[in-house]
N, C-alpha and C positions, 0 to 999 in steps of 0.2 A: 373369429372368436366364438363361433357357434359350436366348434368342436376342438376344445383345447388339447385333447389327447392327440389328435391328428396334427395340430399346430406344433406341439412339442416334439413329436416324432420327426416332422420335417426339419425342425430346427437342429436336432441332433445329427441328422444326416447331412445337412448343409455344412455344419461346422465340425463334424466328425468328433464330437465330444459326447460323453454320457452325462446327462443331467441327473443329479442325485437329490431326492426329495429333502428339503430343508437344509441342503448343504451347497446348493448351486446359486450363483449370482448371474443374472442376465442384464447386460448393459445396453441401453438404448443411447448410442452415441449420436451427437448432433440431432437430437430429437426434434428440434425446431423445423427440420426439413420434412418431417412427416407428422403433422398435428394429429392425424387419426391414430397413429401409434401411441401418442401420448394419451389420447382418450381411452385407448384399450387397456391402459395400466389399471384402471378401475376393476376390470374383469380379471386380470391376471393376479392382482393382489388378493382379490376375493377367493381365488382358487387355492392360495396359500401353499402351493408346492415349492415355490422358489422365491428368491428376493430379487428386487429390481432397482437399478440405478439409472437415472436419466441425466445426460449431460448436454450442454449446448450453450450457445450465445444467449445471454439474458435479454439482450435487445431484440433479437429475432424471435425468441420464444414468446415475448409479450405481444408481438405483432402477428404471430401466426396462430391465433386462437379463435379466429372467426369460425362460427358454425360448429364448434366442438364443445363438448361438456368438459370443463376443467375438473380433473379428478381430485376429490377432497382427500384422497389417500396420500397425496404428495406431501412430503416434509422437506422443506427447502434447507439446504446447507450452503452457507457462504464459503466460497473457496478463494484463497489468496495465493499470490506467488510464494514460492518456497522462502521461508525465513532463513536467517543466517545459520541456525543450527541444522536445518534440513539441507542447506547447501553443503555444510561440512560433512553430513552423512553421505550425501551424494558423491563427494570427492574422497570418501573412504575414512573420514575422521569421525569416529563414534565416541570419542573420549572427552573432547573439549567442552561440550555442553555440560556434562556432569561436573567438570572442574570449575566452570564458571558459576554454577549454582552453589557449589561448596564455598567458593571464595566470597560470593555474595552473602551467603548465610553467616559466615564466620567473620566477615569484614577484613579478611587477610588480603593484603595487596599481592599482585601478581609478580611485581618486579618489572623494571623497564625492558629487560631483554625479552621476556615472554610477551609483554604487552606489544612490543614492536612486531614480533612475529604474528600475533593475533590481529593486529591492525593491518599488516600486509595481506593476510588472508581476507580480512573484511573488505579491504579496498578491491580485491579481486572479485568479491561478491557484489560490491556496488557496480563494478564495470559489467559484470556478466548479468546480474539481475537474478530473479527467482523464477522466471518463466521456464517450465521444465524443458522445453525444446532448446532454449538458449543454454541452459545448464548442461544438457546432454551434448550439445555441440562443443562446449568448452572442454568437457571431459574427454571427448573423442578426438578433437583436433588440436587442443591447446593453442588455438589461433584466434585472437580477438577480431581479426577481419572477418573470419567465418561466423563468429558469434554475432558480430554487428549486422551481417546480412540476414541472419535469422530474425534479429530484433526489428530490422526494417520491414520484413515481411509481416511481423505481428502488428506493427504500427499501421501498415497498409490495411490489414484486416479490420483493425479498430475503426479506421477512417471510413471504410466501406460500410461498417455498421452505423456509424454516425450519420452517413448520408441517408440511411433508411429512416432515421428519426427526423432529420431536418435537411431537406434537399437544397435549402438556400446556402448551406455551407457554414452557417454561423457556429455550429458546435465544433466543426473541424477547425475553424479559425480560433476559437477559444482554446481548444486542445493544443494546437500547434504553438500558441503563444505562452503556454504555461512557463517554460524556462525563462523567457525574456521578462515576463511579469515578476517572477521571483528574483531575477538578477537585479532588478531596479531597486530592490530593498524597500519597496512600497509596503505600507502597513496592510494593504489588502489588494485583491485583484481589481484593477481598474478596467471595467468592461468598456467604457467609452473610448479607451485608447486602442481597443481592438475592433469594436463594432461602433462605427460612427452613429451618433444620434441615438445611442442605446444606453440605458442604465441597468444596474443590477436588478432593480425591481421589475424591469420589463421582460427579463429572460429567466425568471425563477424556474419555470417549467423545464427549460433546457438544462439548467444546472442540476435539477433533480434527476433528469434523464442521464446526464453524465455520471452523477454519483451512483445511480443504480446500475450503470453498466459495469462498475467495479474497475474500469480503466482509469478513473480519476478519483482522487480523495479530496473531500471538501472539509476544510477547517473553518468553523464559524466563530465570529467575534461574539464574546459574551459581555453584556453590559455590567452584570453584577456577579463577579466570580465567586462561586461558593457551591455547596451541595445542590444537586439538581440543576446543573448548568443548562440543560436543554431548554428549560423554561425561560431563560434570559438571553438566549442566542438571538442575534440579529441576522435574519436570512438574507439581507441585502449587503452584508459585509462578510466577506469570506476570502480565504486563500485557497488556491488550487494546487494540488500535488499530483504526480503520476502514481498509479497504484504499484508501479515497479520502477525502482531507481535505475536498473539497467536500461529500461526503455527510455528513461529520462535522459541518460547519457547520449543515446542514439538520436533522440528527438531534437536535441540541441543542435545537431549538425545534419538534420534529415535531408536537407537540400544540397549537401556537399558530399564529396567523396570521403571514404573512411580515412584516407591519409590526411585530410584536413582536420580531423577530430583530435585536437591536442589533449583532450581530457584523458584518454587512455594512458598516454605516456606520463603526463603530469601526476595523475592520481596514483598510478602504479609506483612511481618513484617518490611518492609523498612530497610532491612539490606543487600541490594545488594552490593557486593564488587565493588570497583571502576573499576576493570578490566572487569566487565560485563556491563559497562555503555553504550555499543553499543546497548543494548536492547532499550534504550531510543532513540538512533539514528534511529533505525529501526521504532519505533513508529512515530517519526517525519517525516521520509520519507513516511510512509503510509498516514499520515494525510495531508501532503503537496500535495501528488498526488491526494487524494480524493477531495481536494479543487481546483483542476484544474491546479496545477503547474507542470512544467517540473522540473526534478531534475538535478542540476549542483553543482559541487564543484570546489575548486581552491586550488592549493598548490603553494607556492613560497618560495624562499630562500633569507635570508638576506645576501647580498653580502659581508658585512663587517665581520659579526660574523659566517656565515655559517649555522646559525640556520634555519631549515625548518618549515614553518607554513602551516596549513591546515584550510580552512574554510569549515565547514561541508556541508552547503547548501547556494546557491545563488538564490535569487528570483528576477525575472524581474518585475519591476513596472514602466511601461511607459518609460520615458527617464532616469530612475534611477534604481539602484539595491539595494537589502536589503541582507546583509550577515547575516547568522544565525549560531551561535555556540551552540551546544547542550551539556549540562553538567548534569551529575547525582550527582556530588559532586565537591568540589574545585572551587566553582564559584567566589571566591574572586578575582582570577586572570583570565585574558582572553587575553593572549599575542598574539594569532593569530588574534583575532578580532581587537586589538589595532594596530597591525602592518599593517593589511589590511586597516584599516581606515586611517592610516597615508599615505599609498601609493596611495589609490584610493579615497581620501576624496571627490573630486568633483563629483564622480559618484554615491555616496551613498545617498539614501533617509533616511534610518534608520538602525542602528546597533541593532540586536536582540541577546540577550542571553536567551536561552530557558533552564529552569532549574526546580527545584522541590519546590522552595519557593514562597513567595507572590510577587505580582506586586511591582516593584521598578524601579525608574528611576535615572540614572546618566546623566551627561551632554552629554556624547557621546553614552551611551548604554542604551537601554530599556530592562529590565528584565521581563520575563513573565513565569508563570508556564506552563508546557508542555501541560496541558489540555486546555489551551487557544489558542493553535496554530491553530486549525481549524477556529477560529474567527478573526484572525489577518488580 
């Protein structure tokens, strides 16, 4: 760094490109493998000739900072798997996103024929996921077995990173059990069922590490649903989702061969059993997060009947909130949404039911197909 002119000269010779002042971008890929290169960013930015982008595993980056000066010039950008619209772009469809926005703005229904086609494409997105390497494999091979192998490799990399955080394997165990904990329809992730003699309060630091890794999404229970829900969240009550639904599909059958994974065929043919509806919940969590929302949920009991209700997601909108219930089937009834609306009517902006059919509106509830969730 003592002679930047010579450094840039060597860089151009090495990569056989011309660097143009104020028009060239230099990418430090996997920067966690070379902490001193990260420290050098301070001098490179001060030089102002070019722009710089650093990428790498957040887990490893945080651990490879010993004895270096963290550059204050860094501006962190949260990256997420490709959303549904980006998946459509990748597969050559640049028109559907605009159509969905227009329909949402006008309230015009799509019609069941078009909805079925869009749901078919959305199910392919759920199976593939939004990890760029998996999407690339899907486009090039049109083979879900090949896509599944790519996703298994990504999960393996995640678990290698988790081992760097916690060599005891507790994080890996929590991660691997996310599908089974959701399938039990429990109101929250029961830590004691995965880690014996442990409670959620004992492992909050591990949960924060999982959340910060971006491999896992954490939805917290709120005691008092309303504006500013972060202030009333209970850190010991949470639900865990995967950051990518395609990885979720693979994780469910991680220890078995691809041919044993019945999800691919059932979801592709729209014959997913009702007890696997939590796949749609994971997709909703992924899309809400990518759109910039924090994840919250709420459970409450009817004091007269003893019935317990659960609102899948709560979205903060200014001085109001929007409850969302996600259904893969049985959308004719929505007892939890109705009970919540009755209890917190004055706090609600809109009640949403996210499902697999066409746009529909009732007096108290607005129904939207799940592929429209990113545009709400």
